[in-house]
C-alpha positions as a printed NumPy array, in Angstrom:
array([[127.923, 105.976,  14.927],
       [127.535, 109.24 ,  15.923],
       [124.505, 110.834,  16.143],
       [122.589, 114.187,  18.375],
       [119.079, 115.134,  19.339],
       [117.92 , 118.204,  18.556],
       [114.188, 119.241,  19.552],
       [113.414, 116.269,  20.066],
       [114.9  , 114.289,  17.112],
       [117.852, 111.274,  17.307],
       [119.742, 111.149,  14.101],
       [122.613, 108.294,  14.059],
       [124.892, 108.288,  11.613],
       [126.931, 105.405,  10.518],
       [130.403, 105.569,  10.529],
       [132.238, 102.81 ,  10.941],
       [131.819,  99.088,  11.544],
       [134.25 ,  97.289,  14.823],
       [132.837,  93.704,  12.275],
       [131.073,  93.586,   9.839],
       [128.136,  90.522,   9.211],
       [128.274,  89.08 ,   5.068],
       [124.954,  90.513,   3.554],
       [124.488,  93.211,   6.304],
       [124.547,  97.403,   4.904],
       [125.322, 100.045,   7.217],
       [121.925, 102.941,   7.111],
       [121.881, 105.591,   9.398],
       [118.696, 106.135,  11.833],
       [115.924, 108.785,  12.339],
       [113.861, 108.852,  16.442],
       [111.464, 111.071,  18.283],
       [112.7  , 111.354,  21.588],
       [111.092, 112.851,  24.524],
       [113.533, 112.576,  27.58 ],
       [116.815, 112.4  ,  28.48 ],
       [117.459, 109.506,  28.97 ],
       [115.089, 107.309,  26.904],
       [114.382, 103.818,  27.741],
       [112.857, 102.511,  24.195],
       [113.827, 103.982,  20.87 ],
       [111.383, 103.658,  18.105],
       [111.76 , 104.894,  14.403],
       [113.178, 104.909,  11.455],
       [115.54 , 104.647,   8.963],
       [117.029, 107.729,   7.274],
       [116.547, 106.42 ,   4.356],
       [112.925, 105.851,   4.375],
       [111.976, 102.68 ,   1.633],
       [116.004, 102.138,   0.173],
       [116.03 ,  98.692,   1.872],
       [112.138,  97.189,   1.047],
       [110.806,  96.53 ,   3.866],
       [113.504,  97.398,   6.774],
       [112.269, 100.312,   7.391],
       [111.473, 100.645,  11.215],
       [113.051,  99.654,  13.889],
       [113.197,  99.859,  17.245],
       [116.022,  98.997,  20.678],
       [115.246,  98.577,  25.038],
       [117.89 ,  99.336,  26.935],
       [118.055,  96.744,  29.213],
       [119.611,  97.302,  33.02 ]])
C-alpha cells in the first residue's frame, strides 16, 4: 500500500500483493488521524458498501 495524510485524513491505496491469499481482494482505506504517530487507526474502506458487511477496519501498533 501507499498512502498520505492530508488535512487529518489518512488515505491508503492498495498497490500489489506480496502473497495473495485465495478469496481475498485489495481495497483502499480511509481514516482520520489526529497525531503524527498514532498507536491505533480506525476507519472505513475507500469504497464503502462494495464488499458487503466488511466496511470498517482497525489496526493497533505493537511494540
